[in-house]
VEXVOTOR-275768 format. One record per residue (C-alpha): chain; x, y, z. Coordinates in Angstrom, 2 decimals. Example, Ala and Ser with C-alpha at 12.3 -4.5 7.8 and 13.67 -1.06 7.14 Angstrom:
BEGIN
A	12.30	-4.50	7.80
A	13.67	-1.06	7.14
//
This chain:
BEGIN
A	-0.26	-0.13	-0.20
A	1.63	3.30	-0.79
A	0.86	6.11	1.60
A	-1.48	7.96	0.29
A	-4.12	4.77	0.65
A	-3.17	4.42	3.93
A	-3.66	8.07	4.83
A	-7.26	7.70	3.09
A	-8.10	4.61	4.74
A	-7.40	5.84	8.22
A	-9.60	9.23	7.60
A	-12.01	6.74	6.11
A	-11.88	3.96	8.65
A	-12.33	7.22	11.26
A	-15.40	8.69	10.32
A	-17.75	6.28	12.45
A	-14.90	7.61	15.47
A	-15.25	11.20	14.47
A	-19.48	10.78	14.12
A	-19.99	9.57	17.56
A	-17.31	12.12	18.79
A	-19.17	14.95	17.29
A	-21.99	13.75	19.72
A	-20.24	13.54	22.51
A	-18.50	16.98	22.45
A	-22.72	18.31	21.61
A	-23.49	16.74	24.81
A	-20.44	17.77	27.00
A	-21.20	21.36	28.59
A	-17.88	22.35	28.42
A	-15.07	20.82	25.99
A	-11.52	20.88	27.93
A	-8.16	19.73	26.08
A	-8.57	16.15	28.39
A	-11.93	15.44	27.15
A	-11.22	15.77	23.84
A	-7.66	13.82	24.58
A	-9.61	10.72	26.15
A	-11.95	10.58	23.32
A	-9.15	10.43	20.88
A	-7.65	7.65	23.06
A	-10.36	5.68	23.65
A	-11.47	5.06	19.75
A	-7.88	5.71	18.41
A	-6.81	2.98	20.24
A	-9.82	0.74	19.15
A	-9.35	1.81	15.57
A	-5.50	0.75	16.12
A	-6.32	-2.50	17.73
A	-8.86	-3.97	15.53
A	-7.18	-4.13	12.45
A	-4.16	-5.88	13.45
A	-6.75	-8.48	15.44
A	-7.58	-9.02	11.71
A	-4.64	-9.02	10.37
A	-3.55	-12.28	12.45
A	-6.94	-13.76	11.54
A	-6.71	-13.64	8.39
A	-3.23	-14.35	8.05
A	-4.29	-18.25	9.32
A	-6.61	-18.00	6.64
A	-4.14	-16.45	4.26
A	-2.87	-19.41	2.15
A	-6.23	-20.59	1.40
A	-7.79	-17.07	0.15
A	-4.66	-15.73	-1.62
A	-5.89	-16.23	-5.00
A	-8.88	-14.29	-4.63
A	-7.60	-11.67	-1.58
A	-8.61	-8.96	-4.17
A	-12.02	-10.15	-3.85
A	-12.26	-10.30	-0.26
A	-10.23	-7.17	0.22
A	-13.52	-5.07	-2.34
A	-16.54	-7.38	-0.43
A	-15.22	-5.83	2.90
A	-14.19	-2.66	2.19
A	-17.78	-2.27	0.21
A	-19.88	-3.50	2.52
A	-18.58	-1.17	5.09
A	-18.60	1.86	2.77
A	-21.94	0.87	1.71
A	-23.20	0.88	5.10
A	-21.49	3.61	6.15
A	-23.41	5.66	3.06
A	-26.73	4.22	4.40
A	-25.83	5.08	8.11
A	-25.29	8.92	6.66
A	-28.74	9.40	4.82
A	-30.40	7.80	7.73
A	-32.53	9.78	9.35
A	-33.23	8.01	12.70
A	-29.40	8.48	13.93
A	-29.87	10.75	16.65
A	-27.68	11.70	19.33
A	-28.88	11.15	22.63
A	-27.10	13.98	24.90
A	-28.24	12.22	28.12
A	-25.98	9.35	27.62
A	-23.78	10.89	25.15
A	-22.10	12.80	27.98
A	-20.17	10.47	30.25
A	-17.21	9.79	29.15
A	-16.96	6.58	31.82
A	-14.79	3.63	30.63
A	-18.33	2.00	31.14
A	-19.43	4.56	28.64
A	-16.83	4.66	25.84
A	-15.54	1.01	25.73
A	-19.02	0.12	23.84
A	-18.98	2.58	21.49
A	-15.04	1.75	21.17
A	-16.01	-1.26	20.31
A	-18.77	-0.55	17.90
A	-16.90	1.72	16.09
A	-13.91	0.19	15.74
A	-15.94	-3.60	14.42
A	-15.30	-2.43	10.83
A	-11.51	-2.05	11.06
A	-11.72	-5.73	12.69
A	-13.28	-6.83	9.17
A	-10.76	-4.61	7.17
A	-7.79	-5.94	9.17
A	-8.63	-9.39	8.19
A	-7.98	-8.63	4.32
A	-4.67	-6.99	4.95
A	-2.42	-10.24	4.62
A	-3.32	-9.90	1.36
A	-2.55	-5.69	1.11
A	0.54	-5.82	3.15
A	3.78	-7.26	3.44
A	5.20	-8.46	6.85
A	4.18	-7.49	9.68
A	6.51	-3.98	9.88
A	4.55	-2.88	7.28
A	0.59	-3.68	9.14
A	2.17	-1.98	12.34
A	2.73	1.43	10.62
A	-0.52	1.14	8.89
A	-2.32	0.15	11.94
A	-0.84	2.91	13.74
A	-1.38	5.48	11.32
A	-5.28	4.90	11.35
A	-4.71	4.92	15.72
A	-2.96	8.36	15.18
A	-5.44	9.35	12.25
A	-8.13	8.63	14.45
A	-7.08	10.02	17.50
A	-6.76	13.47	16.46
A	-10.21	13.07	14.22
A	-11.89	11.73	17.33
A	-10.87	14.99	19.23
A	-11.65	17.09	16.86
A	-15.18	15.54	16.33
A	-15.61	16.54	20.33
A	-14.63	19.81	19.52
A	-17.13	20.32	16.33
A	-19.44	18.71	18.30
A	-19.56	21.62	20.67
A	-19.08	24.36	17.89
A	-21.50	23.39	15.49
A	-23.44	20.56	16.87
A	-24.23	17.87	14.61
A	-24.12	19.28	11.27
A	-21.01	17.65	10.08
A	-21.42	14.20	11.60
A	-23.54	12.72	8.15
A	-21.27	14.34	6.05
A	-18.58	12.81	7.99
A	-19.78	9.29	7.50
A	-20.39	9.66	3.96
A	-17.42	10.84	3.26
A	-15.73	7.47	5.00
A	-17.92	5.51	3.21
A	-17.16	7.15	-0.36
A	-13.59	6.41	0.52
A	-13.64	2.81	1.09
A	-15.68	1.93	-1.65
A	-13.13	3.80	-3.95
A	-10.07	1.98	-2.24
A	-11.89	-1.52	-2.35
A	-12.72	-1.65	-6.52
A	-9.28	0.04	-6.67
A	-7.58	-3.26	-4.62
A	-9.54	-5.17	-6.54
A	-9.06	-3.99	-10.17
A	-5.13	-4.49	-9.17
A	-6.00	-8.24	-8.02
A	-7.60	-8.30	-11.67
A	-4.19	-6.83	-13.29
A	-6.93	-4.06	-14.55
A	-4.95	-1.37	-12.47
A	-0.52	-1.59	-12.06
A	0.25	-1.59	-8.44
//
């Protein structure tokens, strides 16, 4: 993977966490840097951990799926991207300010898990895309740092602007994932050069 692909993937993967962070910022009475950092660490940590776990799960079956790994990556990124687009345009998703105000571990853990499940699925496709553990660590580290930063920004955006950017962020992330899935498929089929 090239650096621009890693950065695009990291931004796309961070959009769910960004959207939830906007809700957190909206719910907090007064946003401080420690709030932004705490939310960023929770979401960034899980966004880095889950694709690493997915990588090792995918590595166990890599020999069996090597011939069609580009299809696996395409389907995983495509399904996650379409789901993000569907959520972005759904009218049912609202921020519940009373429950979103808490930054306790009991409140943050389920949110961090929920926003990073898609990262686990993407990580399963990493063995076909990455050349070894050092490259995987660089990619998941980038995903974690980008998510940390964007989640912190999301808290500030939520406090300042409300939920105006929440659905736009999810739609953008979904489009990026679909684009990357199609690109990896075309490369795997030999239509595009790697």
